[in-house]
N, C-alpha and C positions, 0 to 999 in steps of 0.2 A: 580273872578275878570276878567273883560274883558278890552280889549284895546279900546280906542276911535275909533269909526267908524266901529268896528267889530260887527257882530250879537251877540245877547245874546244867551246863551246856551238854549236848548229846556227845556220846563217845563213839568213836569210829575205829574199825579195824585198820583203817588206813593211817591212823596216828602212829608214827614210828616209835614213839617212846613208851607204848603201852605193853609191848610184848618182847620177851627175850629172843635171841637168835635161835633158830631151829637147830637142834642137835643132829648129829649123824644118825643115831638110831631112829630118831623121829622121821628123818627124811627117808630112811630105808623102809619104815613102816608105811609111809604115805605112798612110796613107789609100789610096794607090794599090794596095797589096797586098790590103787588105781588100775594096776594090771589085772587083778582078779575081778574087779567090778566093771571096768570099762574097756579092758583089752588094750590099754595104752602103756607102752614101755618107756620108761625114763632111764636112759643109760648115760653115764659120763663117758665121753670119748676115751679118756685116759684109762678107764677100767677095762676097755676092750683090748685084749693082748694080741689077738691075731691081726696082723697088719692088713690082710686082704679084707677081712670082715670090718675092721675099723674104717678103712677107706670106703667100703660100700655104704656104711651107715652115714659117713660124712657126705658122700655124693648124693644120697637120697635126701638128707636133711637140707643140703644146699639147693637141690632141685625144688623142693617144696617151699622153703622159707627164705632162701637167699643166703649169701655169705655171712659168716659170723663177723662181728666187730669186736676186736680185742681177744684176749686169750691166746693160746698157742695154736699155730696153724700146722697141722700134721700133713706131711706129704709134699710140702712146698718150701 
């Protein structure tokens, strides 16, 4: 609540109620852009259909950032 004539409080992108959820096409566009501009690939584990490749990606991510908390655990 603000008093009349006073400035409104600052807005922040961290305010959860100011933006709708990101859609699937928006996420795909962000993934494409970050790959092209920064060389970073963002892959959902469930989207990798080859079991050997999926496990290799899981192993590398675990080595770099540790085990996942929550979600499905493939291969165990």
